[in-house]
ZASE-872861 format. One record per residue (C-alpha): residue number from 1; residue in three letters; y, x, z. Coordinates in steps of 0.001 Angstrom, whole numbers. Each point is the difference from the previous one (the first is absolute). Layout:
<pts>
num, residuo, v, u, w
NUM, ALA, Y, X, Z
...
</pts>
This chain:
<pts>
num, residuo, v, u, w
1, UNK, 137773, 84827, 111413
2, UNK, 1006, 3308, 1788
3, UNK, -3367, -280, 2140
4, UNK, -1813, 249, -2906
5, UNK, 2519, 2806, -1634
6, UNK, -903, 2156, 2971
7, UNK, -4115, -136, -326
8, UNK, 180, 789, -3554
9, UNK, 2377, 3388, 801
10, UNK, -2648, 721, 2885
11, UNK, -2759, -1046, -1991
12, UNK, 1709, 2652, -2835
13, UNK, 829, 2325, 2713
14, UNK, -3650, 508, 1100
15, UNK, -1707, -137, -3209
16, UNK, 3069, 3121, -946
17, UNK, -1510, 1463, 2819
18, UNK, -3648, -300, -707
19, UNK, 745, 1306, -3631
20, UNK, 1767, 3228, 1434
21, UNK, -2841, 825, 2699
22, UNK, -2468, -483, -3039
23, UNK, 2362, 1838, -2588
24, UNK, 203, 3098, 2201
25, UNK, -316, 2778, -2138
26, UNK, 1330, 3180, 1963
27, UNK, -1930, 1515, 3135
28, UNK, -59, 2405, 2446
29, UNK, -2828, 1474, 1555
30, UNK, -411, 1774, 2807
31, UNK, -2550, 3375, 33
32, UNK, -706, 3244, 1584
33, UNK, 525, 3344, -1461
34, UNK, -2823, 1712, 1786
35, UNK, -2603, -2755, -604
36, UNK, -1751, 2258, -2448
37, UNK, -1483, -965, -2534
38, UNK, 1136, -3541, 251
39, UNK, 3496, 208, 276
40, UNK, 1766, 3284, -602
41, UNK, 3264, 2092, -791
42, UNK, -440, 2309, -3366
43, UNK, 1360, 3172, -826
44, UNK, 3662, -2066, -488
45, UNK, -490, -1793, 3265
46, UNK, -536, -3513, -2412
47, UNK, -2595, -2165, 1444
48, UNK, -3474, 571, -1349
49, UNK, -3615, -1060, 1278
50, UNK, -2898, -2096, -654
51, UNK, 1862, -3105, 1699
52, UNK, 3196, 1350, -1923
53, UNK, -1555, -353, -3430
54, UNK, -1754, -3428, 1172
55, UNK, 3102, -1615, 348
56, UNK, 1593, 1480, -3016
57, UNK, -2548, -1186, -1783
58, UNK, 492, -3881, 1846
59, UNK, 3396, 127, -983
60, UNK, -356, 1040, -3727
61, UNK, -2777, -2645, -419
62, UNK, 2199, -2811, 1471
63, UNK, 3584, 1218, -1319
64, UNK, 1665, 1119, 3473
65, UNK, 1535, 2886, 1319
66, UNK, -972, 1579, 3006
67, UNK, 2015, 2724, 2438
68, UNK, -1506, 2227, 2421
69, UNK, 1153, 901, 3468
70, UNK, -1533, 3028, 2170
71, UNK, -722, -422, 3448
72, UNK, -2107, 1518, 2371
73, UNK, -3252, -2256, 724
74, UNK, 1161, -1864, 2984
75, UNK, 3067, 188, -1352
76, UNK, -1108, -1921, -2983
77, UNK, -1369, -2739, 1487
78, UNK, 3255, -471, 2478
79, UNK, 1670, -390, -3491
80, UNK, -1978, -2553, -1216
81, UNK, 94, -2019, 3361
82, UNK, 3977, 154, 26
83, UNK, 422, -861, -3334
84, UNK, 1405, 3369, -1596
85, UNK, -2552, -291, -2874
86, UNK, -1664, -2790, -1865
87, UNK, -3789, 1187, 900
88, UNK, -1583, 2705, 1252
89, UNK, -2179, 1986, -2516
90, UNK, -3518, -314, 1462
91, UNK, -1495, -422, 3757
92, UNK, -2309, -1515, 2054
93, UNK, 1398, -3422, 1525
94, UNK, -414, 1015, 3603
95, UNK, 3016, -1534, 1237
96, UNK, 1538, -3704, 1033
97, UNK, 2946, 288, -2162
98, UNK, -2115, 893, -3229
99, UNK, -396, -2167, -2889
100, UNK, -2303, 952, -2678
101, UNK, -786, 126, -3678
102, UNK, -3114, -180, -1720
103, UNK, -1907, 3441, 1232
104, UNK, 1282, 2404, -2772
105, UNK, -2596, 3199, 1424
106, UNK, -2746, 739, 2439
107, UNK, 66, 2865, 1278
108, UNK, -3136, 2133, 1938
109, UNK, 1354, 1268, 3564
110, UNK, -1922, 2595, 2271
111, UNK, -631, 2703, 2388
112, UNK, 104, 3697, -682
113, UNK, -660, 2765, 2335
114, UNK, -476, 3904, -268
115, UNK, -2470, 1105, -2303
116, UNK, -1546, 1851, 2974
117, UNK, -182, -3061, 1926
118, UNK, -3319, -1688, 1396
119, UNK, 1460, -3403, 542
120, UNK, -1510, -2363, -2244
121, UNK, -587, -3552, 1838
122, UNK, 2125, -2672, 1419
123, UNK, -1438, 1330, 3738
124, UNK, 1488, 3871, -910
125, UNK, 3861, -1378, -117
126, UNK, 147, -1971, 3341
127, UNK, 2527, 1272, 2303
128, UNK, 1337, 2131, -3029
129, UNK, 3441, 412, -1423
130, UNK, 363, -1037, -3289
131, UNK, 2887, 517, -2150
132, UNK, 2051, -3032, -2431
133, UNK, 3248, -800, -2091
134, UNK, -406, -3625, 1076
135, UNK, -1242, -1708, 2807
136, UNK, -2079, -2264, -2113
137, UNK, -2629, 2694, -433
138, UNK, -192, 756, 3300
139, UNK, -1014, -3688, 699
140, UNK, -2627, 186, -2655
141, UNK, -1594, 2864, 2052
142, UNK, 407, -1693, 3145
143, UNK, -1978, -2830, -567
144, UNK, -3138, 1926, -997
145, UNK, 650, 3226, 2407
146, UNK, 1238, -2265, 2926
147, UNK, 3256, 183, 1775
148, UNK, -247, 3748, 1489
149, UNK, 882, 1509, -3430
150, UNK, 3628, 1103, 522
151, UNK, 1840, -156, -3652
152, UNK, 3086, 2369, -406
153, UNK, 2782, -589, -2399
154, UNK, 829, 1955, -2575
155, UNK, 3011, 14, -2243
156, UNK, -1507, 1558, -2943
157, UNK, -3722, 1522, -1026
158, UNK, 1473, 3868, 323
159, UNK, 362, -117, 3448
160, UNK, -3047, -2187, 718
161, UNK, -2084, 2304, -1996
162, UNK, 1212, 3306, 2333
163, UNK, -752, -1902, 3080
164, UNK, -3277, -750, -840
165, UNK, -704, 3840, -621
166, UNK, 1365, 1066, 2918
167, UNK, -1991, -2598, 1664
168, UNK, 3044, -1746, 1474
169, UNK, -2131, -3527, -1430
170, UNK, -3618, -243, -781
171, UNK, 466, -1969, -3459
172, UNK, 2291, -1466, -1948
173, UNK, -331, -3458, -1679
174, UNK, 1456, -1190, -3336
175, UNK, 82, -1017, -3665
176, UNK, -3058, 2146, -1206
177, UNK, 1965, 476, -3613
178, UNK, 3371, 705, 1652
179, UNK, -1980, 2687, 1987
180, UNK, -2333, 1314, -2458
181, UNK, 3438, 565, -2269
182, UNK, 1762, 1637, 2651
183, UNK, -2688, 2504, 869
184, UNK, -680, 974, -3523
185, UNK, 4002, 207, -701
186, UNK, 72, 2519, 2851
187, UNK, -3337, 1463, -335
188, UNK, -1425, -1016, 3078
189, UNK, -3223, -2055, -1671
190, UNK, -2301, 2264, 1895
191, UNK, 757, 118, 3188
192, UNK, -383, -3907, 472
193, UNK, -2669, -2589, -472
194, UNK, 138, -3625, 194
195, UNK, -2486, -1970, 2481
196, UNK, -2534, -1521, -2182
197, UNK, -1311, -2293, 2752
198, UNK, 237, -3513, -1298
199, UNK, 1743, -1302, 3440
200, UNK, 2875, 2344, -461
201, UNK, 865, -1049, -3656
202, UNK, 2391, -3035, -752
203, UNK, 1354, -1847, -2725
204, UNK, 3380, -1265, -11
205, UNK, 1508, -2401, -2598
206, UNK, 3797, 666, -738
207, UNK, 2738, -2394, -1035
208, UNK, 3529, -182, -980
209, UNK, 1657, -1040, 2973
210, UNK, 3256, -1797, 712
211, UNK, 1977, -1751, 3212
212, UNK, -33, -3503, 149
213, UNK, 3152, -574, -1585
214, UNK, -1073, 1846, -3453
215, UNK, -2767, -1946, 347
216, UNK, 449, -1784, -3262
217, UNK, -441, 2712, -2404
218, UNK, -3983, 549, 847
219, UNK, -126, -2508, -2127
220, UNK, 1436, 1858, -3038
221, UNK, -1723, 2992, 1464
222, UNK, -3440, -1434, 108
223, UNK, 712, -1851, -4107
224, UNK, 971, 3397, -1050
225, UNK, -3103, 1589, 1532
226, UNK, -2190, -2663, -2192
227, UNK, 1406, 1732, -3057
228, UNK, -1396, 3631, 399
229, UNK, -2738, 842, -1968
230, UNK, -2767, 1717, 1897
231, UNK, -362, 3120, -2131
232, UNK, 3671, 697, 131
233, UNK, -553, 525, 3978
234, UNK, -3186, 1981, -456
235, UNK, 2306, 2093, -2289
236, UNK, 2424, 733, 3179
237, UNK, -2568, 970, 2371
238, UNK, -1243, 2301, -2909
239, UNK, 3043, 1649, 510
240, UNK, 232, 281, 3311
241, UNK, -3049, 67, 1979
242, UNK, -1915, 3090, -243
243, UNK, -3525, -2186, -361
244, UNK, 45, -3728, -482
245, UNK, -3760, -585, -131
246, UNK, 597, -2242, 3362
247, UNK, 4085, -887, -1113
248, UNK, 810, -3206, 648
249, UNK, 604, -1091, -3548
250, UNK, -2665, 1492, -1407
251, UNK, -2322, -1205, 2196
252, UNK, 1322, -3604, -802
253, UNK, -436, 714, -4020
254, UNK, -3908, 931, 860
255, UNK, -425, -3143, 1088
256, UNK, 2145, -1910, -2490
257, UNK, -376, -97, -3641
258, UNK, 2596, -1745, -2012
259, UNK, -1044, -877, -3621
260, UNK, 2400, -873, -2509
261, UNK, -790, -3088, -1969
262, UNK, -1219, 1167, -2670
263, UNK, -2622, 2192, 1924
264, UNK, -978, -3244, 1870
265, UNK, -681, -1525, -3226
266, UNK, -2034, 3193, -1329
267, UNK, -2291, 95, 2626
268, UNK, -532, -3944, -12
269, UNK, -1121, 1062, -3287
270, UNK, -2182, 2532, 784
271, UNK, -2380, 60, 2729
272, UNK, -2428, 2331, -1074
273, UNK, 1055, 3509, -846
274, UNK, -2029, 3025, -1579
275, UNK, -290, 2734, 2051
276, UNK, -1184, 3657, -496
277, UNK, -986, 2929, 2266
278, UNK, 9, 3377, -24
279, UNK, -3501, 651, -1330
280, UNK, -1017, 2579, 2703
281, UNK, 459, -3126, 2581
282, UNK, -3003, -1472, 1183
283, UNK, -884, -3944, -779
284, UNK, -2054, -2458, 2003
285, UNK, -2573, -1005, -1305
286, UNK, -209, 3219, -2268
287, UNK, -2506, -1463, -2533
288, UNK, 1969, -2844, -1082
289, UNK, 3305, -148, -2067
290, UNK, 1556, -2804, 2213
291, UNK, -239, 1919, 2941
292, UNK, 3069, 762, 2244
293, UNK, 993, 3221, 1315
294, UNK, -405, 1477, 3702
295, UNK, 1454, 1879, 2629
296, UNK, 3847, 273, 328
297, UNK, 377, -470, -3502
298, UNK, -1265, -3047, -70
299, UNK, 1903, -1441, 3079
300, UNK, 3286, 557, -1736
301, UNK, -1284, -1762, -2999
302, UNK, -564, -2615, 2100
303, UNK, 3014, 230, 1854
304, UNK, 2042, -234, -2603
305, UNK, -1891, -3042, -1631
306, UNK, 808, -1949, 3063
307, UNK, 3741, 998, -118
308, UNK, -95, -1084, -3871
309, UNK, -2295, -2940, 611
310, UNK, -1833, 819, -3022
311, UNK, -3491, 1058, -506
312, UNK, -866, 3053, -1395
313, UNK, -2985, 876, -2479
314, UNK, -1461, 3043, 546
315, UNK, -489, 2164, -3820
316, UNK, -1505, 3036, 1166
317, UNK, -717, 3174, -2570
318, UNK, -1525, 3496, -39
319, UNK, 2990, 1829, -1401
320, UNK, 3710, -654, -678
321, UNK, -973, -66, -3406
322, UNK, -1122, -3055, -131
323, UNK, 3097, -1357, 674
324, UNK, 1893, 1020, -2888
325, UNK, -3157, -1308, -2567
326, UNK, 600, -3512, 1299
327, UNK, 1721, -2130, -1792
328, UNK, 3483, -1489, 1686
329, UNK, -1103, -3173, -237
330, UNK, -3254, 1167, 2834
331, UNK, 1873, 2312, 1502
332, UNK, 300, 193, 3713
333, UNK, 3556, -1744, 1591
334, UNK, -7, 2913, 2102
335, UNK, -1507, 3523, 469
336, UNK, -105, 2285, 2633
337, UNK, -1388, 3857, 747
338, UNK, 833, 2964, 1246
339, UNK, 83, 1487, -3414
340, UNK, 2230, 3020, -1191
341, UNK, 2824, -121, -1373
342, UNK, -1343, 1306, -3466
343, UNK, -2321, -3016, 88
344, UNK, 2900, -2072, 1200
345, UNK, 2276, 798, -3048
346, UNK, -2711, -1101, -2075
347, UNK, -644, -3303, 1825
348, UNK, 3895, -398, -458
349, UNK, -937, -877, -3373
350, UNK, -881, -4049, 593
351, UNK, 1086, -96, 4312
352, UNK, 3240, 936, 1968
353, UNK, -584, 1600, 3442
354, UNK, 1522, -691, 3220
355, UNK, 1123, 2387, 2577
356, UNK, -3217, 1963, 1221
357, UNK, -1517, -2091, 2759
358, UNK, -940, 2280, 3313
359, UNK, -3236, -615, 1572
360, UNK, -1161, 2377, 2165
361, UNK, -286, 4452, 104
362, UNK, -2466, 1935, -1283
363, UNK, -2605, 944, 2393
364, UNK, -2946, 2909, -157
365, UNK, -4391, -972, 209
366, UNK, -1857, 2604, 919
367, UNK, -3980, -180, 1867
368, UNK, 819, -2240, 3415
369, UNK, -892, 3076, 1985
370, UNK, 2718, 2232, -1196
371, UNK, 2951, 224, 2697
372, UNK, 3753, -1794, -761
373, UNK, 1902, 2064, -1993
374, UNK, 3269, -206, -662
375, UNK, 1046, 920, -3424
376, UNK, -1418, 780, -3226
377, UNK, 1057, 3662, 785
378, UNK, -3473, -443, 2166
379, UNK, -2128, 140, -2781
380, UNK, 1738, 2456, -2696
381, UNK, -3170, 1848, -1052
382, UNK, -2430, -3440, -340
383, UNK, -808, -1813, -2832
384, UNK, 2211, -2934, 30
385, UNK, -674, -3253, -1817
386, UNK, 3053, -2445, -1143
387, UNK, 220, -2998, -2843
388, UNK, 1259, 674, -3208
389, UNK, 2804, -1983, -1403
390, UNK, 1868, -1015, 2894
391, UNK, 3855, 318, 760
392, UNK, -928, 2532, 3182
393, UNK, -2209, 2285, -1622
394, UNK, 2535, 1758, -1950
395, UNK, 2143, 498, 3296
396, UNK, -2847, 1258, 1536
397, UNK, -791, 2572, -2189
398, UNK, 3381, 1144, -167
399, UNK, 284, 419, 3953
400, UNK, -3197, 1479, 384
401, UNK, -477, 2077, -3741
402, UNK, -2022, 2513, 1286
403, UNK, -2893, -2160, 1349
404, UNK, -2957, -675, -1579
405, UNK, -464, -3713, -828
406, UNK, -2658, -2043, -1736
407, UNK, 639, -3372, -2339
408, UNK, -1595, -2896, -266
409, UNK, 848, -3774, -1337
410, UNK, -2106, -2063, 2928
411, UNK, -320, 75, 3625
412, UNK, -3584, -728, 461
413, UNK, -469, 3341, -2392
414, UNK, 2419, 1561, 2483
415, UNK, -1102, -854, 3344
416, UNK, -3669, 758, -1162
417, UNK, 532, 3757, -1321
418, UNK, 1564, 671, 3633
419, UNK, -3377, -1409, 1248
420, UNK, -2042, 2448, -2164
421, UNK, 2629, 2666, 1295
422, UNK, 800, 504, -3779
423, UNK, 3800, -427, 1270
424, UNK, 1426, 734, 3851
425, UNK, 2450, -2289, 541
426, UNK, 1498, -2964, -1798
427, UNK, 3692, -1342, -595
428, UNK, 486, -4076, -169
429, UNK, 2864, -2324, 639
430, UNK, -918, -1457, 3648
431, UNK, -348, -3633, -1012
432, UNK, -2899, 1330, -2715
433, UNK, -1629, 2457, 2864
434, UNK, -265, -3021, 2485
435, UNK, -1733, -2332, -2316
436, UNK, -2614, 2475, -1529
437, UNK, -944, 1591, 3332
438, UNK, -399, -4016, 1351
439, UNK, -3271, 491, -2067
440, UNK, -3099, 795, 1756
441, UNK, -1341, 2606, -2369
442, UNK, 3473, 2192, 1208
443, UNK, -742, -3, 3392
444, UNK, -431, 3792, 160
445, UNK, 3624, 665, -1640
446, UNK, 3354, -637, 1807
447, UNK, 4094, 140, 3
448, UNK, 222, 3204, 1512
449, UNK, 3942, 507, -384
450, UNK, 3201, -1387, -1597
451, UNK, 2200, 1260, -2815
452, UNK, 3895, -214, -68
453, UNK, -229, -1489, -3341
454, UNK, 592, -3667, -496
455, UNK, -2359, -2331, -2519
456, UNK, 1974, -2405, -2188
457, UNK, -1636, -2839, -2103
458, UNK, 1894, -562, -3236
459, UNK, 316, -3580, -962
460, UNK, 554, -1032, -3916
461, UNK, 1055, -3334, -1105
462, UNK, -711, -1321, -4026
463, UNK, 3391, 701, -1737
464, UNK, -589, -3502, -1372
465, UNK, 324, -1687, 3604
466, UNK, 3898, 1437, 1093
467, UNK, 347, -3049, 2710
468, UNK, -3731, 1211, 1394
469, UNK, 1751, 3037, 850
470, UNK, 2697, -1536, 1975
471, UNK, -2414, -1950, 2139
472, UNK, -2588, 2871, 339
473, UNK, 3177, 2434, 1258
474, UNK, 1255, -2937, 2642
475, UNK, -3663, -10, 1223
476, UNK, -181, 3472, 599
477, UNK, 3608, 261, 1280
478, UNK, -1472, -2537, 2608
479, UNK, -2444, 1583, 1141
480, UNK, 892, 1761, 3159
481, UNK, -982, 3404, 1964
482, UNK, -2152, -2746, 2311
483, UNK, -2173, -1367, -3005
484, UNK, -647, 3498, -1019
485, UNK, -1005, 1107, 3757
486, UNK, -2339, -3473, 335
487, UNK, -2097, 1120, -3172
488, UNK, -90, 3397, 730
489, UNK, -1275, -194, 3839
490, UNK, -2350, -2790, -1317
491, UNK, -1967, 2307, -1970
492, UNK, 603, 3506, 2297
493, UNK, -1312, -2140, 3149
494, UNK, -3059, -847, -2024
495, UNK, -608, 3875, -585
496, UNK, 1466, 1171, 3613
497, UNK, 1995, 2092, -2090
498, UNK, 2876, 180, 2307
499, UNK, -2684, 268, 2938
500, UNK, -1228, 2940, -1623
501, UNK, 3204, 1987, -496
502, UNK, 1373, -167, 3340
503, UNK, -3683, 624, 1337
504, UNK, -18, 3628, -1810
505, UNK, 3783, 430, 405
506, UNK, -1035, -623, 3710
507, UNK, -2544, 3159, -152
508, UNK, 2390, 1762, -1897
509, UNK, 2940, 78, 2916
510, UNK, -2541, 637, 2156
511, UNK, -870, 3260, -2104
512, UNK, 3503, 896, -336
513, UNK, 390, -141, 3945
514, UNK, -2799, 2377, 420
515, UNK, 1236, 2668, -2617
516, UNK, 3196, -338, 2073
517, UNK, -1473, 1281, 2907
518, UNK, -1449, 2801, -2095
519, UNK, 2926, 973, -2566
520, UNK, 3487, -279, 894
521, UNK, 579, 1103, -3495
522, UNK, -1696, -3249, -1352
523, UNK, 2086, -2325, 2432
524, UNK, 2968, 1425, -1514
525, UNK, -962, -859, -3378
526, UNK, -570, -3143, 814
527, UNK, 2920, -861, 1409
528, UNK, 1955, 1249, -3009
529, UNK, -1882, -2072, -2258
530, UNK, 711, -3009, 2621
531, UNK, 3428, 981, -324
532, UNK, 38, 146, -3736
533, UNK, -1677, -3264, -588
534, UNK, 2962, -1789, 2168
535, UNK, 2833, 1601, -1749
536, UNK, -1814, -1107, -3498
537, UNK, 2, -3307, 1156
538, UNK, 3837, 311, 1435
539, UNK, 777, 968, -3211
540, UNK, -1974, -2671, -1693
541, UNK, 1613, -2415, 2043
542, UNK, 3224, 988, -597
543, UNK, -85, -316, -3726
544, UNK, -1859, -3073, -31
545, UNK, 3525, -1182, 2038
546, UNK, 1563, 1405, -2771
547, UNK, -1777, -1232, -3028
548, UNK, 136, -3547, -1696
549, UNK, -3418, -1286, -287
550, UNK, 703, -2096, -3119
551, UNK, 1531, 3346, -2325
552, UNK, -780, 3029, 1633
553, UNK, 3580, 675, -218
554, UNK, 1797, 1193, 3652
555, UNK, 1321, -3001, 1609
556, UNK, 3587, -1322, 1047
557, UNK, -577, 1958, 3876
558, UNK, -1075, 3150, -1897
559, UNK, 3731, -770, -2644
560, UNK, 1518, -729, 3874
561, UNK, -1239, 3692, 1210
562, UNK, 731, 2129, -3584
563, UNK, 3555, -1463, -716
564, UNK, 1310, 898, 3189
565, UNK, -753, 3786, -551
566, UNK, 3095, 1748, -532
567, UNK, -1212, 2590, -2918
568, UNK, 2985, 2068, 259
569, UNK, -1968, 2316, -2610
570, UNK, 306, -2487, -2592
571, UNK, 3210, -319, -2128
572, UNK, 51, -3877, -187
573, UNK, -1955, -3146, 971
574, UNK, -779, -2511, -2305
575, UNK, -1600, -3337, 1083
576, UNK, -1337, -2530, -2734
577, UNK, -1078, -4040, 1415
578, UNK, -2322, -1391, -2542
579, UNK, -742, -3950, 59
580, UNK, -2512, -1760, -2396
581, UNK, 2153, -2997, -1389
582, UNK, -1053, -3712, 80
583, UNK, -2992, 1238, 1876
584, UNK, 208, -3141, 2541
585, UNK, -685, -2190, -3250
586, UNK, -3139, 2628, -1040
587, UNK, -1550, -449, 3250
588, UNK, 657, -4062, -230
589, UNK, -1812, 126, -3747
590, UNK, -2054, 2207, 263
591, UNK, -1286, 179, 3700
592, UNK, 593, 3035, 2719
593, UNK, -3033, 1786, -904
594, UNK, 924, 468, -3447
595, UNK, 3094, 918, 1383
596, UNK, -1486, 2632, 2022
597, UNK, -1690, 1297, -3092
598, UNK, 3171, 246, -1842
599, UNK, 2074, 1884, 2885
600, UNK, -2892, 2118, 36
601, UNK, 96, 1071, -3459
602, UNK, 4254, 191, 461
603, UNK, -641, 2080, 3227
604, UNK, -2568, 2141, -2186
605, UNK, 2940, 495, -3108
606, UNK, 2485, 940, 2809
607, UNK, -2419, 2589, 1859
608, UNK, -565, 1740, -3533
609, UNK, 3779, 760, 317
610, UNK, -128, 2007, 3089
611, UNK, 438, 3321, 698
612, UNK, 1000, 2644, 2327
613, UNK, 3366, -983, -176
614, UNK, -620, -4000, -288
615, UNK, -1378, -2176, 2717
616, UNK, -1398, -3249, -844
617, UNK, -282, -3135, 2923
618, UNK, -846, -3437, 106
619, UNK, 2920, -1780, 2083
620, UNK, -1547, -2756, 505
621, UNK, -1171, -3539, -2478
622, UNK, 847, 1240, -3516
623, UNK, 2399, 2399, 787
624, UNK, -379, 3633, -411
625, UNK, 2066, 3050, 724
626, UNK, 635, 3667, -1091
627, UNK, 1301, 2666, 1892
628, UNK, 1264, 2930, -2591
629, UNK, 1290, 3153, 1232
630, UNK, 2326, 2496, -2551
631, UNK, 678, -2421, -2541
632, UNK, 3418, -783, -1050
633, UNK, 1360, -4031, -828
634, UNK, -1015, 919, -4028
635, UNK, -3495, 963, 689
636, UNK, -237, -2446, 2877
637, UNK, 604, -2734, -2655
638, UNK, -2220, 1453, -2615
639, UNK, -2769, 51, 2348
640, UNK, 835, -3540, 1427
641, UNK, -457, -1014, -3759
642, UNK, -2854, 1650, -1389
643, UNK, -1591, -1681, 2671
644, UNK, 1131, -3292, -576
645, UNK, -653, 376, -3695
646, UNK, -3707, 1289, 885
647, UNK, -788, -3498, 2245
648, UNK, 1339, -1760, -3285
649, UNK, -1833, 1731, -2666
650, UNK, -3070, -1073, 2255
651, UNK, 566, -3622, -951
652, UNK, -1533, -1564, 2730
653, UNK, -243, -3908, -768
654, UNK, 2383, -1814, 1925
655, UNK, 715, -3620, -1568
656, UNK, 2518, -1166, 2636
657, UNK, 2040, 2974, -731
658, UNK, 2987, -280, -3097
659, UNK, -1624, 3490, -1069
660, UNK, -3783, -1467, -123
661, UNK, -612, 3560, 1739
662, UNK, 177, 1433, 3274
663, UNK, 2731, 1923, 249
664, UNK, 2409, 1423, 3324
665, UNK, 3619, 741, 857
666, UNK, 1022, 3312, 1469
667, UNK, 2965, 872, 1886
668, UNK, 1065, 3306, 705
669, UNK, 2043, 2291, 2284
670, UNK, 937, 3595, 148
671, UNK, 1550, 2017, 2897
672, UNK, -149, 3162, 2009
673, UNK, -3054, 1077, 1745
674, UNK, 1844, -340, 3667
675, UNK, 2570, -3264, -1174
676, UNK, -20, -3207, 1410
677, UNK, -3605, -1177, -188
678, UNK, 1433, -3697, 733
679, UNK, 2173, -265, -2864
680, UNK, -2593, 1754, -2271
681, UNK, -2391, -2166, 1088
682, UNK, 2643, -3139, -568
683, UNK, 1050, 751, -3207
684, UNK, -3450, 222, -1647
685, UNK, -705, -3586, 1045
686, UNK, 3557, -921, -892
687, UNK, -1466, 1921, -3763
688, UNK, -3236, -2192, 195
689, UNK, 1859, -3077, 241
690, UNK, 2933, 1052, -2823
691, UNK, -3296, 958, -2041
692, UNK, -1338, -3876, 330
693, UNK, 3427, -1309, -538
694, UNK, -86, 1316, -3156
695, UNK, -2677, -1811, -1032
696, UNK, -3232, 2192, 910
697, UNK, -2041, 2389, -1001
698, UNK, 3079, 2841, 144
699, UNK, 950, 2425, 1626
700, UNK, 3503, 980, 1753
701, UNK, 1768, 2540, 1499
702, UNK, 2179, -534, 3634
703, UNK, 3048, 1052, -175
704, UNK, 498, 357, 3672
705, UNK, 783, 3192, 1405
706, UNK, -2041, 1025, 2562
</pts>
């Protein structure tokens, strides 16, 4: 009996231990404060970064609590190995003691050299000195270049870059995004370049890492990872990465379209959809109504058809008036074109339009014997032909308001006029130009130059089919930059467009070198122009790094930077935290794409309240922030109430909310311009929490003393 009793106790003990391990809710994570933009400190010394937001999202979705401990990089590994923390925020599995979760991210690793360096191949790095933060990266290089490479380890990017500039090392190797971010942040982006040789580009999978003792928590971690929504993860990349085209989760989203059960059912019931393209687009055979579009436009349509696993039936038109005159039962389900805003607004009577889709730049077509031109300024006094009623026409007219433009409704007519010397140049979108010039009859014409303006296709979905709108939106989101390059390169190669441009540029450069020998003044001009271009590019990268891609507002990074400034010239500093109520339920019910549209609407409302003393930001997810200058508590509260009321009066449907429409909660805190920023931040956060506790759709003023 005693033995049976003891066995029962042991079994209960084992069961209790197992349940205890499974029920762990509080986790401590090791992070490096200098691993920007993945893990870092914000202006108040708090943990922030892409991986911090990743684990915060993981905790939120699973009901966990996470804490972070800062260590230098090697110390993060030591602390994880010794059990001072539960797991490491994310690194490669390259040491024997490491036990890894499922993959949480994938990073590109590469070599950087000084911009003036001539090194570019693996052979160039034989017997060279290469700097690195981690020996693991050095080993990657040695596998390709050989053991003659000397790896020099540094504690931080700053000293490593200074060593490269001083000639103490010949190159450095590290995560591409981390290096680029550091270079942009420190204003050194134009001093270095990445080696593009494929041999010297590496892809590293990173994991949550723990030691053997804590190994059981990996099951919890992995199960929690499965609950994370891919679109939420892409949103994190949009917040933290300057460019997300090749980012890990964005690529995964491009490869995978997750339809809801209702969307799958709808597609199964609609195996054929009617589609109408722009009247100016060419179709093949041109004599048949049931033809298809050719060129880049046709390939895009085919790509969308494959992704949707649906056939498209083409309904060509001679003018957009035909669309308006067609009864709804016979109307095209989808319309695509480069129509201008005025025409688009008329079509909106029957169609709802998605975000314009970028398909390529505008190019200049002239007689093929004309030399390469750098800009439209080179043909200022010429007669220039352009299509009417296009979304780029007005922008061209505005930018080049004193130029001699001639308007046409058909591409063939436009090019025929060019051949007959009635006009001297033609502006067309690159996809249209490539398709048109592939015809033998236009062999005497060529693409002579490229413009800064991009071309966008408007995509309209029949209003009576809202579910189709969500489906097409997902298909467009899943179309990667690689897909675009693949389609465009197919046609540019047929026309030899790239080769021709490069060929002419080669002769242009040769000509410039000749001029250099003849004219020092011209050389100085060319250098100034080059420096202006590099400065403009740097500025664009800096703006991109501080802008939220979805809403166009400044992002969390910009908020952290601006909140740090002292602003001693201001009398008061206010902070508003805005959170969309029941937004997770909104996404679960309507889908994330509709959620993005709603976030954009809300951001537009918040943006409308901005001024010279009020600056809005998207902090992340459904949370926004406003920094107010020279507002006392009463005025700040009135301001917040006006925003709250404006969003409520929009009556954006939200059936999962007790209000029946989308609402926001706002926390307000106000203090002196040189007071405790951390306290001001915490007070606003607590005020937001209080507004939600009071029932949401509320404004709450913090009673903290800053």
